[in-house]
N, C-alpha and C positions, 0 to 999 in steps of 0.2 A: 607502255606500248607507244609513247612518245619520246623514248630515249634516242633512238636513231636520227629523227629529224633534230633533236635539239643537240645531239653532238656536233653535227654538220655545223650549226649555227655558232654554237661556242667558239668552234675552231677559228672562224672568221674574226673576231674580237682580238684586238690587240691588248696586252696588258698595260697598265698606266702606272708609274711611277710615283707610289703615294709617300716617299720619303718628304719629310718637312724642313726645307732649309730655309734658315734666316726669316723664320716668321713673325709675323708682326708682335705676336706675344710673348716672344723671346725664347720659344721651343726652336732648338736646331739640334738636328742628329746628324750634321754633316761631319763632325769630328768622332761621334760616336761610332759610325759604321766603320771606321777605318781600324777599329782596336778590336771588333767583336770576334770570337773564336766561331768557328763551324761548329755544327752539331757532330759529337763523336759518333762513330759507326756501331751499330747494335751487333751483338752476339747473333750465333745463329738461330737462337731462339725469338730475336726480335728485342733483346733486353738491354738497356743502358742501366747500369748502376750507379748511383751516387751515396756519398756517407749516409744520408738521411732518407733516401727514398731510392725507390725503382721505378721504371717508365718501360712501356713497350711500345715500339715503333709498329704501326699496323702494316701488313704486306697487302698487296694488290687483292681485292676482294673479301679481306678479311671481315669477321664480327666479333663482336664481345665473346660469343659463345665459343667461337674457333679459337680465340685466344686462350679462353679458361680452359678447354679442353687440353691445348697444347701445353699449359703450363700446371695442369692439375689443379684448377681453382674452380670457386663456386661460380657459375655464369651470372646468377641473378645479383649475387653480391658485387661483383665486378661492374656490372651494368648501372646498378644504382648509383656506386662510388663515383660513377664518371658523368652521370646524369644523361644516360642514352639507353635505348632498350637493347637487350642482348642480341637481337637477330638484324639490326639495323647495319647494312654494309658500309665500312668505314671508307674513309680517303686512305689511299697510299700515302705512307710516312706520317697518318695522323697520331698523336700522342694519347697513350692510355696509361693512367697511373694506377699502379698496383697498391691495394690497401693494405697489404702484408709483403714481407720480402720472400721472395723464394730463392732458389740456390744461387750463390753468388757465381758471377762470370768467371771461368778458367780456361784454359786450352781445350777442354772435353767439350765444352760450349761454344767454341769457336769466336772466344773473344779476341779483340785486337786493340792493342793499346792506341789511345787516339794519337796521330802524328802533328801534334800542333794546330794550328790555325788551318781550317779549311776555307776557301775563296766563298762568297756569296754570289749565287747566281739568280739575280732578280728576275731576269726575263722569265724563267721556269715556274714562276709563281702562278700564272694563269692556266698552267697544266694540273696545278694542284698539289705538286710535291717535287722534289729535286733528288735525282738519282745520286746517291752518295759517291763521292769521288773515293779512290783506292778500295773500292768494294772488292776488286779481285787482286789484291796484293799476293805477291808470291815472295817468300822468303828464300834467298840462296845462303848457302853455308861454305865455308872455307875450312879444309882439313888443316887441324893444328898439331904440334908434336906433343906425345903424350907427357902429362906432367905426374909427379911423385907424389903430389898431395892428394888426400883423400877426396874423391868427387862428393859435390854436395847436390841434393835434389833440385830439380828444376822449379823455379819460382812459378806459382800461377801467372796467368795471363793479368798484365796491369789493368787497374780500372780506369777511365775516363780522366786525363788531366786536365789542369786548369781548374779554375773556380767553378764549384758548383752552381748551376744556374738557379734562379728563382723560381720555384713551382706556384703558379697562380691560378686559382679557381675563378672562373667567370662568374660573376653576379649578375642578377637580373638586369637586363637594360645596358649592361655595361658591352663596348665595343672594341675592337682592336686598337682604334685610334686613340681611344681613352686610356687603355692599358699601356700605349705607346708612349703617351704623354706621362702617365705616372712614373714609369721607370727610365724615361729619357732614352727609350731603345727605339730604333726605326721600325716601322710597320714591316718593312721586307725582312729584317732578320727575324721578327716574331713569326712570320707567315713561312719563312726558311725552316727555322726550326721545328715549327709543329705541323707542316704538310696542308698548310690553309689552302682554301681554294682561290679563285681570281678574285671573288667579292670580300676575302676575308672574313668570311661566315665563322661564328663561333655560337655555341650553345650555352645555356645556363646550366652551371655545374661542371663543364668542361675544364680540364686542367691545361694549362699553356706554360711550356718551359721557357722563362727570360733569360737569355744570356748575359752574364756579366762582362765586364771589360770594357764597357763604353765610355765615353766621354761624361763626366760627372757635371751638373750644373755648376756655374762658377759660384765661388763664394762671395759674398759682399765684402767689399775692401771695408777693414776696420777703421772707424773714425779717428781723426788725428786727435791726440790728447794733448791738452795745454796746460800750463801751470795756471792756479787760480788767478783770476782777474786779469788774464792775459788773452781771454778769448773775445767775445762780441764786447763792444763799447757798453759801458754802464750808462744808462739814460740819465738825463738832467730832471733832477727833481723839480716839481713846480714851485713857483717863488711866491713867497707870501706878498711881496710888493707889487708883482704883476699878477692879478687875479686872471683866472681862465676865462675866454671868451664866452659868453652866454650862447646856449646851444640853439641853433637854428630852428625857429618852428616850422614843422613841416605842413605842407597844405593838405586838407582832407581829400582822400581818394574818393571819386565817385564810384558808386557802386556799380558793378559791371551788369549790361543788360543781359538778362536771361532769354535766350533764343526760343521761338516758339517749338513745342516738341511736334516732330513731324508724324504725319499720320501713317501708321503700319499695319493697318487693318488689312488691307489687300496685298500687301507683299508676302511673297512666298521665299522663304531662307534657301539660298544656294546650297547645295551639297559639295561639301569639300572632300568627297570621296575620290580617291585616285581614279576608278574605275565604275562603270554603271553595270547593273545586271543583264547579262546578255539575255536572259527570259525572266518573266514574272511568274514565279512560283515557289514553294515550299522547298527546303532542303531536305531531301530524304536521306542523305548519306554525307555525314561530316568528313572534313579533313582529316586524315589521319596517316602521318609520316611514314612509309615504309608499307602500307597496306592501300591508301586510297591517297593519291598524290593532289586532289584536289576535292570539289565538292559535286554532288549530283542533284541537279534541281529538277523535280516533277513537274511536268507540264504536259498538258495534251498532244499527241502526235501530230504534226504538220504546224506548230507554233514557229513563227520566225525566230531565227537566232540572229542576234545583232552584236557587232563588234563593240566590246567593253570600252574602246577608246579609239582615237585615231592611229593609225600605224600603217605597216607595210606588210602583206602576206607574205611570209618567209617560206613558208613550206605547205604543202596539200599533198596528203599521203593517205594510206590506209593502214591499218593494223592487220594482223594475221587472219582476222574474221572478215575482212573487207569493209569494216567500218572506215568513214572518212575521218580524217584528222586535218584540221587547220590550223596553222600556228602562225600568230600576229606578233610582230616585232614592233616595240613603242619607242619612242624618243629617249628615254632614261635609262634602256637596258633592259627593260622588263618585257617579259614575253608572256601572252595569253594562249592557250590552247583550249579549243573547242571540238569535242568528239561526241558520237552518237547521233550524228547529223546526216541529212541527205539532200538531194535538189540544190547543190552548191552553186552559188551565184557570183564566185571570185575564183582567180586563179593567182598561182605564185607570181610575186612581183607586182599585183595590184594595191595601190594606196587606198585605202578605207578611212572612213570617217566615223566618228563616234555615234554610235547608234544605226549604223548601215546594216541592212540585211544580208547575211553572207551565206543562209542555208537555212533548213528546216529542221525541227525534231523529228526524228525517223521513228517507225512504228515499234512498240515495245509493250513488254507487261511486266512493270509499268515502262510507260514513255518517260524519259528524261534526258537533259543535257548534262553531260560531262564537262566541268569547266575547270581548268588550272591557271594557276598564276606562278611563274618561273622566273627567277633572276639567274640567268645563265642556265646550269644543268641542275640548281638547287631547287627544290618547289619550296613554295612559302603558302601560308594559309590564306586563302582568296578573301575569306569574309575580313581579314585586316585592311583589304583596299576597297571593299565594296560599302555602299551606304547602308 
């Protein structure tokens, strides 16, 4: 119900170039990005085939179940292999790995030979995918004189040329930036090859294609080898005629003073949580991506709904049932969404402070507040940001 409002907000944000150049830690992708090939175009089924594996490039509004039906595979097996539910809508150009090989690409499947390196379009990452260049190539032919030799059968369409990319499966807690450093490949190239969103979001179990051909870390220069005895100067051994000086006796170190322990009896520890609860109640419906994009907090009707943190009211709208929706944008790009409320006290463009009342919980059986946390268009678990 909040998709339309969030889509308008996401369009206002400019993408940020996350390539790391001349980093203080020695990680430099400026040469690597010049040598990386573009991702080959898939065939009509969306498949890219390599010698050791095959992947599918998701289409607009594709799901794992839709891909499985299209290729004659088991939807649950394909979903488990890629760490995602069968009916979650995929991003356009997202890579889905196949657990087993299907029919190889041929002229019948619309396979197109890769035409060398395709340019990287970093600015299109914020939209989540890059439209492949040469998608509508047309082949022209020229008539030739007949030959007397026996004609041969047409060869099948060529598989993607160039080095086979590395297929990396995302581990728990791993980010695109860590993967970028692991393979010395720019973040923007990984996003371009795998159709990542503007926040470079990845999930545990997801497969990523890592292009080869970038600059490799420079090898350490070999140490100069010298002849025996020609290296460092041999130290002069101690002389028996000149005894070594007596070691100076060190003065005793005074014991350090132990400060008096502070009285912590009346202090209340400060919460390190990013957001505060907009209402105080029990969570009656947990976060479930694909079915519930936030949490439902059960509270009596008329309870004050408070802003989870300081920010600006980015949208005030209604869903198809006429229920009000408030979207607040915060300084670090996070959005909080509040719905199932009435008696609004804020308007679009208003600045709000943490804990400021923005409305009241509407009547219902049961009555509750629906609360979401989003990073761009991607929902996240609100409990990860609450105390």
